[in-house]
N, C-alpha and C positions, 0 to 999 in steps of 0.2 A: 877259356871255357873248362868248366867243370862238367863231366857224366859220373854219372852214378850209376853202376855198373848190376844195383841189384834194380833199378826202374826197367831196363828194357834191354836187349842184345843188339839190335837196332836205331840209329841216330841218323839224324840230319840235321845237320848244321848250315843257315844259308848269315852264309862269311856279310856282313855288313860293316865289320872292320876290322883291325891289321888283330890277330890272334897271334897270340907271342909264349902261351903255353896252355899245355893239354893237361890237365888234373883229372884222375881218376879215382871216386870215391865207392868205397862199399866193394870194396877188392874180393875176389870169390875166395874161396878156402883152399879150392883144390883146383884141375884143368876148365878152362869157358873160354868162350868170345864172342867178340863182337866185331859188329860193320859200323864204319860212319860214311855218310855222304857229304860231304862238302858243298854246296849248293852256292857258287860268288851270287852277289845282288848286281845290278846293275852300272856299279864302279868296280868292282873287284879288287880284292887285298889279299895281302901275303898273308899267308900261313907259317908261323915259322918258329923254331927253339929259343929262349930264352937268350942263348949264343950266338942271337943274330944268324945263324947258321938256318940257309933255306930247309923248309919241309921239317916233319916232325925226329927231333933227333934222340928226341926220351920223353916218358911220361912223366908224372910227379905223382905221389900220393896226396891223401888229406892232411897230413903233416908237412906235406911239400920236399920230400925225400925223391930223390929221381929215382926210376923204377926203371931198366934196361931195356932195351928197345932196338932188336934187331934185325935188320931186313935182309935180303937175299943177296947173291950178284956179289956178295965180297961188302956186306954193309953198305950199298949206293943207294940213299935217299932221295925218294922222289919228294920232286918238287911240285907244290899245288898248285893246280892250275889257276890262276890269274883271271883271266879273260871272265869278261860281265858274260852273265848268263852259263857260263859252264859249270859242270861238275866232275868232282874226283869221287871214287868211292876207292876205300881202304877198309882191309879186315887183319883184326889182331886176336891169337892166341896165348894163352897162356898155360906150362902144362905145368906148373910151381904153385898156384895159387895166386898170380899176379907181380914176385920177383921180377921176372922176366918176364916182356911179351915179344914175339915174333909176329914184323909186319909182310901183309900182302897185299900188292895195287889190283883191286878188283879193276879197275879199268878209268882212264883220264881224258880229260877235256872232252867230256859227256857233252850233249847240247849246241 
């Protein structure tokens, strides 16, 4: 999954196959944020990191370099809901031009 941060600040991703990597392009030069809604199709697929860890543990830039992703509660990584027709909402913020992002769960298992 590739998100172009110059094109929008909100994204809806219909998950119709497994997502194993989230790439961010056109990173901001300063502080910025974006929100993504993962909407499962009628099957329900996993969203995870290349390491196989469930959930999004890191982002990657256009050069495929890892971007640090921090989660609250001591780094507890949320598991993206896989139920058919369900959706999760996550927001991410950077304060340093995209070197580090902070993730917040907006809600899970909607629908």
